[in-house]
C-alpha positions as CSV (number, residue, x, y, z in Angstrom):
1,M,123.1,55.7,79.6
2,P,123.2,59.4,78.7
3,H,122.8,60.2,75.0
4,P,126.1,61.0,73.2
5,E,124.9,64.4,72.2
6,D,124.0,65.2,75.8
7,M,127.5,64.0,76.9
8,A,129.1,66.3,74.3
9,D,127.1,69.3,75.5
10,A,128.0,68.6,79.1
11,I,131.7,68.3,78.2
12,G,131.5,71.5,76.3
13,L,130.0,73.3,79.2
14,L,132.6,71.9,81.5
15,R,135.4,73.2,79.2
16,Q,133.8,76.6,79.2
17,F,133.6,76.5,83.0
18,L,137.3,75.6,83.3
19,A,138.3,78.3,80.9
20,M,136.5,80.9,82.9
21,Q,137.7,79.8,86.3
22,D,141.1,81.6,86.3
23,Y,139.5,84.8,85.0
24,A,136.6,84.6,87.6
25,Y,139.0,83.8,90.4
26,E,141.3,86.8,89.7
27,S,138.3,89.1,89.2
28,L,136.7,88.1,92.5
29,K,140.0,88.4,94.4
30,T,140.3,92.0,93.1
31,Q,136.7,92.8,94.1
32,F,136.8,91.1,97.5
33,P,140.4,91.1,98.6
34,N,139.6,90.1,102.2
35,E,137.2,87.3,101.3
36,K,138.0,83.6,100.9
37,I,137.4,82.7,97.2
38,D,136.9,79.0,96.5
39,L,135.9,78.0,93.0
40,Y,136.8,74.3,93.5
41,Q,139.8,74.8,91.1
42,D,141.5,71.7,92.5
43,R,138.5,69.9,93.8
44,L,136.0,69.4,90.9
45,Q,134.8,66.2,92.5
46,D,133.6,68.3,95.4
47,L,131.8,70.6,93.1
48,F,129.9,67.8,91.4
49,A,129.1,66.2,94.8
50,N,127.6,69.5,96.0
51,L,125.7,69.9,92.8
52,S,124.3,66.4,93.2
53,V,123.1,67.3,96.7
54,L,121.4,70.4,95.5
55,M,119.7,68.5,92.7
56,Y,118.6,65.6,95.0
57,Y,116.9,68.0,97.5
58,Q,115.6,70.2,94.7
59,I,117.3,73.3,96.2
60,T,116.8,76.0,93.6
61,P,119.2,78.9,93.3
62,S,116.7,81.2,95.1
63,K,116.3,78.8,97.9
64,L,120.1,78.4,98.2
65,E,120.4,82.2,98.3
66,V,118.0,82.4,101.2
67,L,119.9,79.7,103.1
68,L,123.2,81.4,102.5
69,N,121.8,84.8,103.6
70,C,120.5,83.1,106.9
71,Y,124.0,81.8,107.5
72,K,125.7,85.1,106.4
73,T,123.7,87.2,108.8
74,R,123.7,84.8,111.7
75,P,126.7,82.5,111.3
76,Y,126.7,81.7,115.1
77,F,123.1,80.8,115.3
78,K,123.0,77.8,117.7
79,L,120.6,75.8,115.6
80,F,123.3,75.4,112.9
81,D,125.3,73.3,115.4
82,E,122.5,71.1,116.6
83,D,123.7,68.0,114.8
84,S,122.2,65.7,117.4
85,L,118.6,66.7,116.6
86,Q,116.8,64.2,114.5
87,P,114.8,65.3,111.5
88,V,111.5,64.9,113.3
89,K,112.6,67.3,116.0
90,L,113.9,69.8,113.4
91,A,110.5,69.5,111.7
92,K,108.9,70.7,115.0
93,I,111.2,73.7,115.0
94,I,110.2,74.5,111.4
95,D,106.5,74.1,112.3
96,Q,106.9,76.6,115.1
97,L,108.6,79.1,112.8
98,E,105.7,78.5,110.3
99,I,103.2,79.6,113.0
100,L,105.1,82.7,113.9
101,L,106.1,83.8,110.4
102,Y,103.1,82.8,108.3
103,K,100.0,82.0,110.5
104,Q,100.6,85.0,112.8
105,G,101.9,87.1,109.9
106,Q,105.3,88.1,111.1
107,V,106.8,87.7,107.6
108,N,104.2,90.1,106.1
109,S,105.0,92.6,108.9
110,L,108.7,92.3,108.1
111,R,108.1,92.9,104.4
112,E,105.9,95.9,104.9
113,D,107.6,97.2,108.1
114,I,104.2,97.7,109.7
115,P,102.1,95.4,111.8
116,V,99.8,93.3,109.7
117,D,98.4,89.8,110.0
118,A,98.7,86.7,107.7
119,R,96.2,88.2,105.2
120,G,98.1,91.6,105.2
121,Q,95.4,93.3,107.3
122,P,96.3,95.9,109.9
123,I,96.8,94.8,113.5
124,P,97.9,96.6,116.7
125,W,101.6,96.7,117.4
126,I,101.3,94.7,120.6
127,T,102.4,91.2,121.5
128,Y,100.7,88.3,119.8
129,P,99.4,86.8,123.1
130,A,97.8,90.1,124.1
131,L,96.2,90.4,120.7
132,E,94.8,86.9,120.8
133,F,93.4,87.6,124.3
134,L,91.7,90.9,123.2
135,S,90.4,89.4,119.9
136,Q,88.0,87.1,121.8
137,F,85.6,90.0,122.8
138,D,82.8,91.8,121.1
139,Y,83.5,95.6,120.8
140,S,80.7,96.5,118.4
141,G,79.0,98.7,121.0
142,C,82.2,100.2,122.5
143,N,84.0,103.5,122.3
144,I,87.8,103.1,122.3
145,F,90.4,105.8,123.0
146,E,94.0,105.4,121.8
147,F,97.0,107.4,123.1
148,G,99.1,106.8,119.9
149,A,97.6,106.1,116.5
150,G,98.5,103.6,113.8
151,N,97.5,100.3,112.3
152,S,95.8,99.6,115.6
153,T,93.4,102.5,114.8
154,L,92.3,100.8,111.6
155,Y,92.1,97.4,113.4
156,W,89.8,98.7,116.2
157,A,87.7,100.9,113.8
158,A,86.6,97.7,112.1
159,R,85.5,96.2,115.4
160,A,84.3,99.1,117.7
161,K,81.5,101.6,117.6
162,T,83.9,104.6,117.6
163,V,87.7,105.1,117.9
164,T,89.2,108.3,119.1
165,A,93.0,108.3,118.5
166,I,95.4,111.1,119.4
167,E,98.9,111.4,117.9
168,T,102.0,113.6,118.7
169,D,103.8,113.1,115.4
170,F,102.4,115.4,112.8
171,E,103.7,113.6,109.7
172,W,102.3,110.3,111.0
173,Y,99.0,112.1,111.8
174,K,98.8,113.4,108.2
175,K,99.5,110.0,106.7
176,L,96.8,108.4,108.8
177,K,94.2,111.1,108.3
178,G,93.9,110.2,104.6
179,K,92.8,106.7,105.2
180,K,90.9,106.8,108.5
181,P,87.4,105.3,108.5
182,E,84.3,107.4,109.3
183,N,84.0,106.1,112.8
184,V,87.5,107.4,113.7
185,D,88.1,110.8,115.3
186,L,91.9,111.4,114.7
187,L,93.5,114.2,116.8
188,F,96.9,115.8,116.8
189,R,98.4,117.3,119.9
190,D,102.1,117.7,120.5
191,D,102.0,119.3,124.0
192,V,101.6,117.2,127.1
193,D,98.5,119.0,128.4
194,G,96.7,118.9,125.1
195,F,97.6,115.3,124.6
196,T,96.7,113.9,127.9
197,N,93.6,116.0,128.5
198,A,91.9,115.0,125.2
199,V,90.3,111.9,126.8
200,R,89.0,114.1,129.7
201,L,87.4,116.6,127.4
202,S,85.6,114.0,125.3
203,P,81.9,113.5,126.0
204,L,82.2,109.7,125.4
205,Q,82.7,107.0,127.9
206,Y,85.4,104.6,126.9
207,S,85.3,100.9,127.4
208,M,88.9,100.6,126.4
209,I,91.8,103.0,126.6
210,I,95.0,102.0,124.9
211,I,98.4,103.6,125.9
212,D,100.9,103.1,123.1
213,S,102.2,106.6,122.4
214,I,105.7,107.7,121.7
215,R,105.5,110.4,124.3
216,Y,103.8,111.3,127.6
217,R,102.8,107.8,128.7
218,Y,102.9,108.5,132.4
219,N,100.6,111.5,132.0
220,A,98.4,109.5,129.7
221,T,98.1,106.8,132.4
222,V,96.9,109.4,134.9
223,S,94.1,110.5,132.5
224,A,93.2,106.9,131.7
225,I,92.7,106.0,135.4
226,T,89.9,108.6,135.8
227,N,88.2,108.1,132.4
228,I,87.9,104.4,131.9
229,A,84.3,103.1,132.0
230,P,83.4,100.6,134.8
231,G,84.3,97.1,133.6
232,G,86.6,98.5,131.0
233,L,90.2,97.7,130.0
234,I,93.4,99.7,129.9
235,V,95.8,98.2,127.4
236,F,99.4,99.3,128.1
237,D,102.0,98.3,125.5
238,N,105.7,98.0,126.3
239,S,104.8,97.8,129.9
240,D,108.2,96.2,130.7
241,W,109.8,99.6,129.9
242,Y,107.3,101.7,132.0
243,P,107.4,100.3,135.5
244,N,106.3,103.6,137.2
245,S,103.2,103.9,135.0
246,C,102.3,100.3,135.7
247,K,102.9,100.8,139.5
248,L,100.6,103.8,139.4
249,L,97.8,101.7,137.9
250,R,98.2,98.9,140.5
251,E,98.3,101.4,143.3
252,T,94.9,102.8,142.2
253,G,93.2,99.4,142.3
254,F,93.8,97.9,138.9
255,I,94.8,94.3,138.4
256,Q,97.7,93.8,136.0
257,I,97.8,90.8,133.6
258,D,101.0,90.6,131.5
259,F,101.3,89.1,128.1
260,H,104.9,88.5,127.2
261,G,105.9,87.3,123.8
262,F,106.7,88.2,120.2
263,G,104.7,90.5,118.0
264,A,104.8,92.1,114.6
265,V,107.9,93.6,113.0
266,N,110.2,93.4,116.1
267,A,113.0,90.8,116.5
268,Y,112.6,90.6,120.3
269,A,110.0,89.7,122.9
270,W,108.3,92.4,124.9
271,T,105.2,92.8,127.2
272,T,101.7,94.2,126.7
273,S,99.7,94.5,129.9
274,I,96.0,94.5,130.4
275,F,94.6,96.4,133.4
276,F,91.1,96.2,134.8
277,K,89.2,96.7,138.1
278,E,87.3,93.8,139.7
279,S,85.6,92.6,136.4
280,I,85.7,92.8,132.6
281,N,82.5,93.9,131.1
282,F,82.8,92.4,127.6
283,N,80.9,89.6,125.9
284,R,82.8,86.9,124.1
285,L,82.4,86.6,120.4
286,A,82.2,82.8,120.4
287,E,82.4,79.9,122.8
288,G,85.3,78.2,121.1
289,L,88.8,79.4,121.9
290,H,91.5,78.4,119.5
291,P,95.0,79.9,119.4
292,V,96.7,80.7,116.1
293,G,98.5,77.6,115.0
294,G,96.7,75.5,117.6
295,I,94.9,72.1,117.2
296,V,91.1,72.3,117.0
297,L,90.1,69.4,119.3
298,E,87.4,68.5,121.9
299,L,88.5,65.6,124.1
300,E,86.3,63.0,125.7
301,D,87.0,63.9,129.3
302,D,85.6,67.4,128.8
303,R,82.1,66.0,129.7
304,P,80.6,64.7,133.0
305,R,80.9,61.0,133.7
């Protein structure tokens, strides 16, 4: 049984609540004339039932606010109507979201509005499947050229011998120049010839050329074709939006492998394509291949019998 003093306190709070209801209702109607205002004026039993549910599931006000915001922004989200799914199936959906949001780092990217991983470290703004494919190789002896600079420049600088990155946006160029590592040569060119010829004028041989610029992608593709090292890779982001550039690469003998999927920041899927001729001349960092959010396992039938 509740203590009499506790009951008295609860009754006192309830009286205060009832006294404030009319004032709160009129105030809210004035502020939000087109919104439905429901303060449970005639349905206090529903109010207490809802409070019991929130307390039972330990839903704090902040958690409730997140749930309400989810519904407010996407009231027609199909999952809200999936009443036939059992909790174990809903748990799988939540696990999948956990992988995307927290293990791959999508939620960090959304907070910062820049591509970063689960630890907040910079990553290229390409699809997650393409990034996982590229992350398996050793680039420590490689020179990399980027058409379009950004967090990818910082990512590759930590893994490659050198990175040469060229940018057409001067404000973005100035922002990056202050934090570039020593092994990065950051260039600014806003004209098509200066931008696309930079890789041709360089004395280095590039094992990877990345095309992810805001402008001049077709011309950058032409330059990449003639300046990629044997066994090297051309990485073309947003390839689903540039069919002519991709066709040019295929017509000049490159094999195209598409990596469709989600990536940092964006709320849609897109395509990053890897192009190479005949072979890929990179060593793997390790034998084991484990996807982000995958199960680390070695099965018995992976050995001769």
